[in-house]
N, C-alpha and C positions, 0 to 999 in steps of 0.2 A: 214722941208724943210732947217731950219738951220744948218742941218747934213752937205748939198749940200757944206755949204761952210765951211765946218768943217773936216778937214784933219786927219787921225789918222796918227801916227806913225805906223812905219812898225813893231818896235822892240814888239810894244804893242798887235798890233793885232797878230804876231807872237805866244807873249804869252798867246792871248788868246786860241788860237788854242792848244797849248802846254799843257793849263792847261786842257779844256775839253778833249783830246786824253788818259791826266794821269788816268783823272777818271774814262772815259770808259773802260781803261785796268781795273783799279783794282775792277769795278764792276764786268767785263767777269773774272778776274781771280778766283774767287770761282766757276765758272763752268766751263769754256773756256780756256785752259793754253794757247793752242798753240794761239787764236786768242787774250789772251790779252799777251800776247810772240811779238806778229806783231804791235798789236796796241804800243805798245811800243817801238817797233823799231825803229815806224815813229814820235813818240816823241823825240827820242831825236838825230834824225835827225834834226826837227825842234829847239830843241835844240841848238845843234852844228851850225844855219845857224841865230839864235838869238846872241850867242856869237859873230859870225863874225862882224853883225851888229854892236855889241856894240865896237868891236876894229877897228872898220875902221871909228869912228866918234872922 
């Protein structure tokens, strides 16, 4: 219930998603390099969004 009133910083939300993708990419890198590279590319796009948010503040 209290989470309803708590707003999360968009940069923090993106940071969590970035970390999750990097972890998944690392785990996949041992078995499926192509899928790992795709996840890493997604993570890099998210990182660019995080940087853009930091610059706009």
